[in-house]
C-alpha positions as CSV (number, residue, x, y, z in Angstrom):
1,X,-17.1,5.0,-0.3
2,X,-15.3,3.0,2.4
3,X,-11.6,2.7,2.4
4,X,-11.5,-0.8,1.2
5,X,-14.5,-2.3,-0.6
6,X,-13.9,-6.1,0.0
7,X,-15.6,-8.6,-2.3
8,X,-17.4,-11.1,0.0
9,X,-15.5,-13.9,-1.7
10,X,-12.3,-12.7,-0.2
11,X,-13.7,-13.1,3.3
12,X,-14.5,-16.7,2.6
13,X,-11.2,-17.3,0.7
14,X,-8.8,-15.5,3.0
15,X,-10.3,-16.2,6.4
16,X,-6.8,-16.4,7.8
17,X,-5.7,-13.2,6.1
18,X,-8.6,-10.7,6.2
19,X,-10.7,-9.6,9.1
20,X,-14.2,-8.1,8.8
21,X,-14.7,-5.4,6.2
22,X,-15.6,-2.7,8.7
23,X,-12.2,-2.8,10.2
24,X,-10.3,-2.0,7.0
25,X,-7.6,-4.4,8.1
26,X,-5.8,-7.2,6.4
27,X,-3.4,-9.7,8.1
28,X,-0.3,-10.4,6.1
29,X,0.1,-14.1,5.4
30,X,3.9,-14.5,5.9
31,X,4.1,-12.0,8.8
32,X,1.2,-13.1,10.9
33,X,1.4,-10.1,13.3
34,X,1.3,-7.6,10.5
35,X,-1.9,-5.7,9.5
36,X,-2.6,-3.1,6.8
37,X,-5.1,-0.3,7.8
38,X,-5.9,3.4,7.3
39,X,-3.6,5.7,9.2
40,X,-4.9,7.1,12.5
41,X,-4.2,10.4,14.3
42,X,-2.7,8.3,17.1
43,X,-0.1,6.9,14.8
44,X,2.2,10.0,14.9
45,X,4.5,8.6,17.5
46,X,4.7,5.2,15.9
47,X,5.6,6.7,12.5
48,X,8.3,8.9,14.2
49,X,9.7,5.7,15.8
50,X,9.7,3.9,12.4
51,X,11.8,6.7,11.0
52,X,14.2,6.4,13.9
53,X,14.6,2.7,13.3
54,X,15.2,3.1,9.6
55,X,18.8,3.1,8.2
56,X,20.4,6.2,6.8
57,X,20.3,4.6,3.3
58,X,16.5,4.0,3.6
59,X,15.9,7.5,4.7
60,X,18.0,8.9,1.9
61,X,16.3,6.8,-0.7
62,X,12.9,8.1,0.5
63,X,13.7,11.8,1.1
64,X,16.8,12.3,-1.1
65,X,18.5,13.8,1.9
66,X,19.4,12.8,5.5
67,X,16.5,15.0,6.8
68,X,13.5,13.2,8.2
69,X,10.1,14.8,8.5
70,X,9.3,16.7,11.7
71,X,6.6,15.5,14.1
72,X,4.3,18.3,12.8
73,X,4.8,17.1,9.2
74,X,4.0,13.5,10.2
75,X,0.9,14.7,12.1
76,X,-0.3,16.3,8.9
77,X,0.1,13.0,7.1
78,X,-2.0,11.3,9.8
79,X,-4.8,13.8,9.0
80,X,-5.2,12.8,5.4
81,X,-8.9,12.3,5.0
82,X,-9.7,11.7,1.4
83,X,-10.3,15.2,0.2
84,X,-6.6,16.0,0.0
85,X,-5.1,12.5,0.1
86,X,-5.1,9.1,1.8
87,X,-2.6,7.2,3.9
88,X,-2.3,3.6,5.0
89,X,0.2,1.9,7.3
90,X,1.6,-1.6,7.8
91,X,1.4,-2.1,11.5
92,X,2.1,-4.6,14.2
93,X,-0.5,-4.9,17.0
94,X,-0.3,-6.4,20.4
95,X,1.5,-5.3,23.5
96,X,4.3,-3.5,21.6
97,X,2.5,-1.8,18.6
98,X,4.6,-0.4,15.8
99,X,4.2,1.0,12.3
100,X,6.7,-0.6,9.9
101,X,5.5,0.8,6.6
102,X,3.7,3.9,5.4
103,X,2.2,4.8,2.0
104,X,0.2,7.9,1.1
105,X,-0.7,10.3,-1.6
106,X,-1.5,14.0,-1.6
107,X,-3.7,15.4,-4.4
108,X,-1.9,17.9,-6.7
109,X,-4.7,18.2,-9.3
110,X,-8.3,16.9,-9.6
111,X,-7.2,13.5,-11.0
112,X,-3.5,13.5,-10.0
113,X,-1.6,12.9,-6.7
114,X,2.0,12.7,-5.5
115,X,2.9,9.3,-4.1
116,X,5.2,8.5,-1.2
117,X,6.2,5.1,0.3
118,X,8.5,4.0,3.1
119,X,9.1,0.6,4.6
120,X,11.6,0.1,7.4
121,X,14.7,-2.0,6.7
122,X,13.6,-5.1,8.6
123,X,10.5,-5.5,6.5
124,X,11.8,-4.7,3.1
125,X,11.9,-7.4,0.4
126,X,8.9,-9.3,1.9
127,X,6.1,-7.8,-0.2
128,X,5.0,-5.2,2.3
129,X,5.7,-2.2,0.1
130,X,3.9,-3.9,-2.8
131,X,0.8,-4.6,-0.7
132,X,0.8,-1.0,0.6
133,X,1.0,0.3,-3.0
134,X,-1.8,-2.1,-4.2
135,X,-4.2,-0.9,-1.5
136,X,-3.3,2.7,-2.0
137,X,-3.8,2.4,-5.7
138,X,-7.2,0.8,-5.3
139,X,-8.2,3.6,-3.0
140,X,-6.9,6.3,-5.3
141,X,-8.8,5.0,-8.3
142,X,-12.0,4.8,-6.3
143,X,-11.5,8.4,-5.2
144,X,-11.1,9.6,-8.8
145,X,-7.3,9.7,-8.9
146,X,-6.0,8.4,-12.2
147,X,-2.3,9.5,-12.1
148,X,0.4,9.1,-9.5
149,X,3.4,11.4,-9.6
150,X,6.7,10.2,-8.0
151,X,10.2,11.4,-7.6
152,X,12.6,8.5,-7.2
153,X,16.4,8.2,-7.1
154,X,17.8,6.1,-9.9
155,X,19.4,3.9,-7.3
156,X,16.1,3.0,-5.7
157,X,15.5,0.0,-7.9
158,X,12.8,-1.7,-5.8
159,X,10.6,1.5,-5.9
160,X,11.1,1.9,-9.6
161,X,10.1,-1.7,-10.2
162,X,6.9,-1.2,-8.1
163,X,6.0,1.9,-10.0
164,X,6.3,0.1,-13.4
165,X,3.9,-2.6,-12.0
166,X,1.4,0.0,-10.8
167,X,0.3,1.2,-14.3
168,X,1.4,2.7,-17.5
169,X,4.5,5.0,-17.3
170,X,3.5,8.2,-19.0
171,X,6.7,10.2,-18.0
172,X,10.1,9.1,-16.8
173,X,12.7,11.7,-17.0
174,X,15.8,12.6,-15.0
175,X,15.4,15.9,-13.1
176,X,18.1,17.1,-10.7
177,X,19.4,13.6,-10.1
178,X,16.0,12.0,-9.6
179,X,13.5,10.2,-11.8
180,X,10.3,12.3,-12.2
181,X,7.6,9.8,-13.1
182,X,3.9,10.0,-13.9
183,X,2.0,6.7,-13.8
184,X,-1.4,6.1,-15.3
185,X,-3.1,4.0,-12.7
186,X,-4.9,0.8,-13.5
187,X,-7.8,-0.6,-11.5
188,X,-6.6,-3.2,-9.0
189,X,-8.1,-5.2,-6.2
190,X,-6.8,-4.1,-2.8
191,X,-6.0,-7.7,-2.1
192,X,-4.6,-8.7,-5.5
193,X,-1.1,-9.3,-4.2
194,X,-2.5,-11.4,-1.3
195,X,-4.3,-13.4,-3.9
196,X,-1.1,-13.9,-5.9
197,X,0.8,-14.9,-2.8
198,X,-1.7,-17.6,-1.7
199,X,-1.9,-19.0,-5.2
200,X,1.9,-19.4,-5.2
201,X,2.0,-20.9,-1.7
202,X,-1.1,-23.0,-1.6
203,X,-2.2,-23.7,-5.2
204,X,-4.5,-26.6,-4.3
205,X,-6.5,-24.5,-1.9
206,X,-6.5,-21.5,-4.3
207,X,-7.7,-23.5,-7.3
208,X,-10.3,-25.4,-5.3
209,X,-11.8,-22.1,-4.2
210,X,-11.7,-20.6,-7.7
211,X,-13.5,-23.7,-9.1
212,X,-16.2,-23.4,-6.4
213,X,-16.6,-19.7,-7.2
214,X,-16.9,-20.4,-10.9
215,X,-19.6,-23.0,-10.2
216,X,-21.4,-20.6,-7.8
217,X,-21.3,-17.8,-10.3
218,X,-22.8,-20.0,-13.0
219,X,-25.6,-21.2,-10.7
220,X,-26.5,-17.7,-9.5
221,X,-29.6,-16.3,-11.3
222,X,-29.0,-13.2,-13.3
């Protein structure tokens, strides 16, 4: 199965957000230069640079210490291929490419994986982390992963909020100063958050499209 299985309706609906399905890319509506795509081996330097741009607080929230991953560890993340995990990035293209967000999971059991998410400071609070997690969750469920494990500092309120939106919290206990959480995943469209965003920003366009889709579905022979 491909990384992102895109319903054809989204290509008609989000022509200004989504490119062709074979690219696995989505353009973020409120940050026109931002795309979401599978990680590539060539992203190692860009991910290293993202860590260098991130504040000490962001690094501590993610890693629970001032230590950042080594280049070799980041290279291993960039090799996640589906058998042992998946990784996606929020990236800026053009003359000065950059990775500004990274989400990945590493399988820890046949149906369970450990989740990790990092968004650099400048792009926090704009829905980037939520979209990364939406796409990663959709991919995980398609690959037979039904539970995410995460270890989150109690002070990392945005991440805790995202996890509660991702599925049913099966476990949430304090272990050595961090929240150890297990989340039962729910099926979600990779583009669900983009759909919510457009409905909130352009309701007339969204509702017109949905009405046309309903008419089209009713008239389609079954």
